[in-house]
N, C-alpha and C positions, 0 to 999 in steps of 0.2 A: 282407511287411510288413502288420502289424493294427494297426488304432487300439482300442483299448477304452477306454470311457468311464467318467470318475469315477463317475457316479451312475447308477444304475437305472431312476430313476423313470418312469412312463408319459407317453407324448407329450403336450404339452397340447392338450387340444379345443379346438376353435375355437368361438366364440361368434357367432350370426348377430346378437345385439344387442349386443355390444362396439363401441366405437367403432373407427372406422379407424385403424389404429397409423401414426404419420407416418413419411413416407419418410427416409431416410437423405438427408443434402445433401453436396454435391461438386462439383468443378471439372468441367465438361462437358469441356473439352479436357484436362485429366490423366486422365480416365476413360477417354477414347478411346484415347490414348496406351496405357496399362494394358489395355485391350481389344485393342488389335491386338499387342501383345508376348506378353499371354497365349496367343493365335490361334497366333502363331508357335512357342511353345515346347510348346504341344499338338500341332500338326502335327509338329516335331520328333520327341518323344515317341512318336507314333503311326505315323511312318514309321521308327523304328526297331523298334518291333513287326512291321510290314508288311514288311520287309528280312530278319527272323530266319525268319517264318513263310515267304517264295520261298525262303531259304536250306535251310530245314527241308526242302520240299516236292522241291525240286531234288536233295538229299541223301539223300531217303528211301532204306531198304535197300541203301544203297550201304557197302562195306568199306575197308578202308586209312584212308587219311588223310580222307577223305571221311566215314569213319565218326566220326570224331572232331568234325568239323565240324557233321554231324547232329545229335550230342549237344549241341554246345553252342548250336546253333540253337535246339533244343526246349529246352534250359533256359531260354534268353534268351527265348522267349515266356512260358515260364512265369512267371517273375520280372516280366515287364512285364505280363500282365495279372493278377497278384497286386498289385502297387503302383496300378494303374490304378484296380483295385476299391477299395483302400484309401483313396488319393484322393478318386476320385469320391463315396463313401462320407460323407465329410464333408459336402458339399454338397447331395448330393441321393441319389435312390435309382438304384443303377447298374440301366439297362434297364429303369427304371420298375418293378424289382420289389419288392414288399414284404418284401425281406430286415430282418432284427433288426436292431437296432444299425447302422442305416445313415441317412442325411441327419440327421448327427448335430448340424448348425449349426441348422436351423431348428425340428428336433424337441426340443432340449435348448436351446434360445437363454437361457431364464431362468435354467438351472441354470448353464450357462457364466458369464452373469454374476454369478452369486452368487458362483462360485469365483474369478473375476477379483476380484472386490469384496474378499474373504478373503486372495487372494494380495497383493495391492496394499496393504491396511490391515497384513499382519503383516510385509511384505518393505520396504516404501519407507515408511509412515506411521508408523514406530516413532521413538519420542523419539530416542533415542541417536543413529540414523541421520541424522536430521533436525538435529539439533544439531551433529553432526560436518559434515553437507555446510553448515550456514550458518558454521560456523569456517572453514572451508577457502574458501568462497567470498568471504571479507573483503568483504563487502556494503557496510561505510560506505567503507572505502576506494576500491571502486571506484564510489561513487553519488559520493565528494566530486570525486575525477579527472574523471568525466564533468559534472559540475556546475561546475567550475573553468573551464570552455570557454565563453567568450562566447557562441555560438550557441545551446547548450543551456541556460545562464542565462537566456536571451532567451525561449527557449521556453516553460520553465518558469513564467518570469516572465508571459506572455501567458497561459497556460492560468490560472494563479492569478486573474490581473486579471479574465478572462473569468469565472471562477466567483464571484469577489469583484462583480463586477458584477451577476450573474443574482441572486445572494441580495440585494443592497441594493435591485434593483429592484423584486422581489416583497413585501418588507416595506413594509405599509402604516403611515402613521401610526397610526389606530386599532389595528392590532393589537401597536404598541410601548407605545403609552398602555394598553392593557388588561393587558398584561404587567407595567408599571410597578405600576398598581393592584392588580393581583392577586397578583403574586409579589414582585416588589422591594420594594415598599413594606411589606408585611406581612412579609415576613423583616427587615428592616432594623427594622422597630418591635420586633420581637422580640429582635433582638441586642443586648447593650448593647454601646455603642461607648467608653465610660470607660476601662474595662481596657486596650483595645485601643489607645485613642489614647495612655494611659499609657506603657504598654512600648512602642509605636512611638517616643515623642518621647524616651524615655530612650535606646533605641538611635540615634536620631539625635545627640543631645547627646555619648554615649559615642565617636561615630565622627567628632566633630566637622563633622558634614555641613551644620549649620546656618552656620558659620562664612563660608560663600562667601555666605549670602543675606545675613548682615550686611554684609560687604565692600559687596555690591551696593548695600545700602540706604544706605549712606553714601556709596558714589558717587553713587547717585541726590541725595540731600541734597546734597551738595556742588554738583551742577551746578543743581540748584535755588535754591540761596542764588545761584549768579552770576549768572543769567537772571534773578533777581527782587529782584535787588539795591536797586533804588530804591521798589518795593515794600515790600521790609522797611523800611529806611530812614523811609518816610513813614509806614508805621504807628506806629513807635514815636514819632514825632516829633508825630503826631496825638495819642497819649497823654499827652504831655509836658504838665505846669501851663500855663497861660497866660501867668503871670507871669514866666517864664523866658526867658531872651532866645534867638532864635531859632539863633545861633551856636552857644549852650549845647546847644539841643536838636539838632541838628547832629551835636555832637561825640558826645554819648550815643549817637545812632543809630549811628554809625558804630563807636562802641567797641561797641556790642551785636551787630552784623553781622562785627566783626572777631573778637570772642570767639566767636560760634557757628561762624565758618569755622575759628578754630583748634583748638576742640573736636572738631570733626569730623576736621580731619587729625590729632591726635593719637591717637583713635580708630583711625581708619585705618591709621596706621603702628605701632600698638603691640598685638598679638594679647592682652598680659595687663594693658591698660586697665583700671581699676576700671569704669568703664561697662559694659564687656564683662563682666566677670566678674559684676556685678549682673545681667544679662539672665541668663547662665549659673544662677546661683543662683535666680531668679525661674523658669524654666523648668522646671529640678528640681524647686522645691516644688509645679509645678502638675502636673508629672509622676507626684510621688509622691502629690496630692490624687486626682488621675484615677484610681490605682490603688487607693487603699486609703481616702480621704475619702468617707464615704456622702453629706454634704451637698454637696459636688462633684459627687460622680458624678449624686446627683439634679437637680441643674440643670444638667449637660450633657445627662441624658436629657431633661430637660422641654425645652429647647432643639430636642434633637432631634425631638420629637414633634409640638411645633409646626409644624416646619420639614415634617416631613412630611404634615402634616394642613392645610398651607397651600394654598387653593384655587388659587393662582398656580402652584404646583408642576408639576401636568400641563400647563398653556399651556407652561411654560418648558421643562419637559422635551421634549415634542412640537417646539418651537421649535427647540430646540439641535438635536435629533435630525433634523429636516427640513435642517437646515441643513450638518451634518456629514453627513447620507449624499448630498445633492445634491455636496458637495464631492468625496467619495472616488468618487461616479459619474462627475464629469466628470473626475477625475485618473485613474482608471482606464479612462477611455476613449480615454486620449491616449497614444499608443504613445512621443510625444516628451517628454512630461511628465516633471516633477521624480519623481513618485511613481513612475513605472514606472523610471525610470532608477536612483533608488536602490534600489527591488525587484531590479536584477539585479546592480546593484553588489553587496548584501546576500548575495545567491545565489553569487554570485562568491567570494566573502571566505569563505562558510560553505563551499563545494566546497571552498578551498583548505586549509581549518583540517581539514576532514574527511580531506582526502588527506596531510596532514601530521603531524597528531597522533596518534601512536601511543596515548597514554593514553585520548584520547578516541573513537580507534578500538575499543580494547579495551572499554572501558566501552560504547559504543553496541550494538557487536557481544554483547556480555551480554544488553544488554536486548532483544535481537532474538532472540537463543537462547531467552532466559526466556518471550517471547512467544509464538513458533512452538512452542516446548516443550509451553506450557501447551494451545495450541490441540490440537495431536495429541493428547497426553494425554487430553484429555476429549473431543476431538470427531473422533477418527480415525474411528470407525464410522461417523459422520454424513457425513462428506467421501468416504470410499470408497461410500457405499451411493448418490452419483450414479452409480457406476458401472452397479450393478446397477438402478437405476430409469430409467436411459437405455436400457439394453438391452432391458427389458420393453416400453418404447414404441415398438421398432422394429418394422417388419413383418417376420415371419421369412424369408419368402422375398427379399424386398429385401435384408435383412441378409445371407442366404446369398450372392446375388449379388454383394454388394459386398466383401464378405471375400474372396471367391474373386477377383473383381477384384484386389485387393491383394497376396494371397499366393500366387495360384494360380500365378504363375509361376513362383516359387520351388518349390511342390511339384511342377512338372514335371519337374525334374530328380531326384526319387525315383524317377519312373518311369524316366529315363533311365538312373539308377545300378542300379533292379531289373535293366533289360535288360543291361547291361555286366557286372554283376556275378552274375546267372544264367548269361550265356554262361560265364564264367570256373569258375564253380562246376560247372556241365554238362561242361565240358572234364574240369576236374580227376576228378570223379566217376566219366567214361569213361574216363579214361586207370588211375586205380587198378583198375576193372572187367577191364579187358584185361591190365593186368600180373597180377592175381592168377588170372585167368580160363584 
């Protein structure tokens, strides 16, 4: 057996000024086990060579059947020695002799790393291959099924809470204030809010989302009237003329209060009430003016600028941020808190949806394919370059020893097979020679 390198460049010269290459890391226990198994296989292969040599010497110059045994033993030694040389030449110079094209791994380490880099980039970091693997992996479904389990969701929630707690803890009030003053406020001042507000208001009116707010205001108004009935009636009677009798004032106040309650009740029970329509018309006009009327837009922008330039804005923003941050930190730090429980529940719900919704799975898997495909298409070379750069940093002799430690045991089977196949080949050749001679 012979091994030929793919490149013929000269061995790399050693530099006395170069920094020492890092040694490869590994588990001491696992390495010791590999070392024992490698020695055992080397002993087996060497023992076969010794057995073949002994048989050859014992049967030397013998005729008849022993001649066949002698020929087989001779060929077995040749095969064993040839494959020993081939296997040894990968990792070191056989017998320490400076034979060309030996010690391939320590002398051609960088070229091997570059070849491995090209092989990985061409055969593994291909966009089509990666997309197909992502498609077959069903990443979204698997992630969803994993996340749907409460223990996994709690684990993810704990990691998210830890990360959020860390981020909130390192943010200082001065940094937030500086970001507001230097980034947020100038950007907000440059962005016209009137067209955006007008479009948003139009969308709210088209969807009828404001009706719930109107219903809430009406309910709160009715509750307020019930709670403050005496105060309202007193306010009406106090505004009455002094010459009217008290009982007349009381009846008028009672009538005003009842009419207010009736009016709110009518509005609450009728979605087409004129008051509701009047409010919708008012909001529609406001939305149109925000989008098209220069005067209204100028007023809104002036209000925005005054608000942004108000000296109390910084203090109010910092105070609000400090309160929110403190509350979030306390909530994230409590494993039994409401925020953590809701986070876990949301993660479980998300996992269930990811695991069952085929349409969502297909969409997210498609996004993952696009992202990974883009990365591979544009950065496959840089990703694969990690291999060659890592190999270049290895110490040559240490890399050779460790590679032999990992694959050397399997390579000893080449020596064993060479011994057996050589013996069979020698036997066949001798048999043919006897038959024809």
